[in-house]
N, C-alpha and C positions, 0 to 999 in steps of 0.2 A: 503494499499499500504506500501511497504518498506520505511522507513524513509530516506529522501534524504541526511541526514547527516550522514549515516551508513559508518563506516570506514573498513579498511581491515587489522586491526591489528589482532595479535594472540588472538584466544581464550584462555580460561584456559585449563588446560589438560583434563578436564571432559567435555569440550564444553561449549555451550551456556546455562547459567542457566535457562534462561526463556524457551527455547526450551525444556530442560529437564523436567522441571515442566509440562508443557503442554503436553508433550509426555506421561509422567506418568499418567496424568489424563485422557487422550484419551484412554490409554489402559485399566486402573483400574476403570476409572470414578473418578470425582472430589469428590464424597462422600465416597470414598473407606476407610474402616477402616484403612487398612494398610498405606495408604498415612497420613491419619489424626494423626496416632500413630508415624509417622516418621520411619516406618519400611522398607520403600522403598528407594533404591538409584538407580538413574538414571544417565547415562553418554551417551554423544553424541557418535556416532560410525560411521564408514565409511560403511554406509548403511547396509542392513541385513546380508550380508556375512561377514562384519567386525564385526558386533555384535555377530554373532555366534562364529566367531574365537576368540573374546576377552573373551566371556564367557566359551569357552572350555579352554582356557589358565588359567582363574581364577579357574576353577575346577580341571584342571590338577595339579596346584601348592598348592592348599589349600584344595582340597576335598579328604577324604581318599579313596573312591572307584573309580578306574580308568576306569571303564566298562561303555559304553554307548550303551544303546539299540536304534535302529532305526527302523522305520517301514519298512515293505518290500512291495511294493518298497518306495523310498523316492526321494526328490530332488537330482539330480545328484552330486551336489557339497557338499552335507552334509557329506559324508564319507571323503573327502578330508580336509574339515574344521576342522573336529573334530580329526581325526588321526593325523593332523599336530601338534596338541597340545600334542600328545603323548597318547592320550585316546585309549583304546581298543574297537574295534567295535563288536557288536553283533546286531542280528535283532529280531524283533518280528512279528508275522503273522498280516497282515492288510488288504490286498486286496484279495478277493474271485475270482479267475479266472472263476469259474463256474458261479456265479451270477452276476458277474461284480459289487459287493457291497462290504460291510465292512464283514470281516471274524472276527466277534466280539468274538465268541467262542474261536477262536485261538488266538486272541489277549489278552483276559483275561487269558487263560491258560498259555501263554508265559510271560506275566508280573507277574503271579502268581508263576512261578517256576523262575523268575529272580534272580540274586544274590542280597541278602539283601543290601539295600543302593546304588545299582547301579543307574545310570543316565538314564532317559528316554526322548528321544526327541519326542515331539509332535507337529504337525501342527496344529495351533490355529483354522484355518478354511480355506476352499478351498484347500484341501489336494492335493499337487503337487507331482506325476503327475496324480492321479486317479481321482480326483473330488469327492472322496467319503468321507463324514465325519460322525462321530458318531452323534447320536441324543443327546439332552440335558439329557435324562434319562440315555442314555449309558455313557455320559461324567461323570455323577454322580457316577455311578457304577466304572468307571476307576479311579476317584478321590478317592473313599474309598479304593479301592485296593492299589493304590499307596502309600496312607498314612499308611495303615495297613502293607504293606510290606517294609516300610521304604524307598521308592524309591525317587529319586530326579527328578522333572519334570522340563524340559527345552523346552520351547516353541518357535517355530518360527512363528512369526506373519508377513506374508508378504502381506496379501490381506484384511486387516481390511476394512469393508465398501463395498468391490467389490462383495462379496459372496452373502450376503442377500439384499444388498442394505442399510443396517442398521449398523452403527458403533458399537452400543452397543450389537447387536445380534451377530455379528462377534466376539466379545471378550468375550463371555459368558464362553467359556471353561476355559479361562485364569482366569477370575473373580471368578469362583467357587473354585479354588485353592488358590487364593489370599486372600480370605476372611475367610479361615478355620483355619487361625493361623499358617500355616506351611510354608515352604520356597518354592521358585520356582525361574527360571530364564526366561526372556522373551526378545527375540530378535525381534526388531520392525524395519520395512523398510518403507519408503515413495516413493520407486521407482514406484510401481505400483498404489497405491491409490492417489498419487499426480502427477503421471507421471514424477517424478524427477529422472529418471535413471542415468543421466549423473551427478547429483550433489551428488550422493553417500552419501545419508543421511539417518540415521537411529538411533536407540538408544538401549541400552542394560539396562533392569531394573532388579534388584534383590530384591525380597521380602524376608525379614529376620525375625526371631522370635522376635528380639526387636530392638529398636532404636540403642542402643550402638552397636549390631552387624552390623547394616546398616553402621554406622559411620566407623567401623573398615574394612568393605567390600569396602567402597568407597576408604580408604586410600590404600589398596591392589591394587585396579583397577588403581591408579595413578602411582604406581610402575610398572605396566605392560604396560600402555599406554604409558609412557615417552619413553622407547626404542623401542616401536612398531612404533608410528607414531608422537610423541611428543605432538601434539594437533590436533584436527579435523578441516576441512575447515569450512569456516564461511557462505558462500552464500547459500547454501542449507538449513542450520539451520535459517537463516534469512527469507527465503521465507515460511517454514513450520510455524515459530513463528508468521509471519504476518498474515497467514491464520487463524491458530488456535485462535488467540487473537481478531480478528475483527469479529463482529457479522455478518456483510453482507457478507465479503469474506468467512467465515466459511459456511453460509447458501448456497451461491453460490457453494461451493465445495461440500457439502453433497448433493446438487440438482444434480450435475454433476455425482457423484458416484452412485446415484440411477439409474440415466439414463443409464450408463454403465452397471450395474448389470442387469437392466432390458433389455438391449440389449443382453447380454449373454443368458439370459433366454429365450428370444424370438427366437434368432438363434437356440438355442438347439431343441426347439420345431419345428421350421421350418424343421431342418434337420430330425428329427424323423418323422414328417409327411411325408415328402418327400420319405424317405425310405420305409414307410408303403404303400403310394400311389403307389410305383413302386412294390410292393410285393417282396421286397429284403429278401431273406431267412435269417431266424433267428429271435431272439427277440432283438428289439432295445430300449427297454424301459429304459434300463440303461442310455442312453444319457439324458433323461429328469429327470432321478432320481438323477444323479450326480449334483454337484454344482460348481459354480465359473468359473474360467477362463477355466478350462481344462475338458477334458473327456478322458477316456480310451475307444476306439472305439470297441476293442476286435478283431481288425483284426491282422492276423498273418503276418509273415515276407513276405511270398511268395505274400500275396494279397497287401501289402505295396510296395513291388518291382514292382508289376504289375501296380499299380497306378502311380507310379513314371515313368516307362518306356513307359507305353501305354497312359496315361492321363496328365502326368506332374503335378501330385498332390503330394507334398511333406510333409512328417510328419516323426516324429522320428520312429525308428524301434521297438519300443513297442507299437505303435498304438496311441499315445497321440496326440491329437490335441488342439491347443488353439483357443478358440472362439474370442478372440481378433484380430485374423488374418483371421476371416471368416465373409464376409459381406454377407447380405441376398441375394444379387444379385448372389453371387457365389454358394449358397446353391444348386440349381438345377443341376449344373455342377459337384459338388461334389457327390451328391446323384446318379447321373447317373454313375460316375466312380465307388463309392463304390458298386452299384448294379452290374456292369459288374465284377468286381473283384470277389465279392462273389459268382455270379451265375456261374461262371466258375468252381467252386469246388476246388479252391487251398487249 
């Protein structure tokens, strides 16, 4: 539990030191060579969006290449957060509309021809909005290409533990980059995996080539944070710290994470089975191949409009649905509605 003697005094500019330490260990592992060699600097931020914005500002001020490549598609706020810092946006192929899976060949071709030294934004796991992630083998090929081309990886990690149900597995892509001696940025959020949306709690970690560089980077982050928001709020950091450092609370949290991940998996299969049972036209196997909170259904805008107008089913215009908002009880109704929309041939 949170100490009853906790106060509401200002935190340091970089946030709660224990929170920063535990957050870095959660994402990189406590045995990370980068942490043991003091090559990681971590600062508390205003959730994931604040972490991304701070990272973008750091790169805009101190990194020579001002171009960042985003996956197509990506989280809707990514372009806003990165362009606000003055970075120039480009995209790389990611989602294959025909297969509803990863366009790995297109991704590799685009990164292979990217500007030398450019920044590349990656979703660590549970890609939003598609639910499509590279395999570990594909991540390793991506890592090699990124290092070969001198690109700078910037990870957005918003769903650690919710994708596979395993905290380590969901951070594997990041750890591949962190342990190769190169540099990377990681924006971390506790909004989803701890349900702390309103606390706006996250962190930004920078893996550097040397401990000296890490100290210099932290100094520059202090100069950026000062005029941004002075120092971060205390309550969310105290909650996260209490959970991560207490064995029983940590066990309870990871058990609940696994339960939520299993629920996403279960509802995915229920929707897929329901569509197959109804003989809904098309191949719906992508629903159970995609992972995490989201799926790209493959429905077009006319079908989505029909779902809204005739069945009062609401989803974003790109066909994305969140399994966090779909209960097992509602699956038959949704399957009936999708079957109706698709069968009409819109």
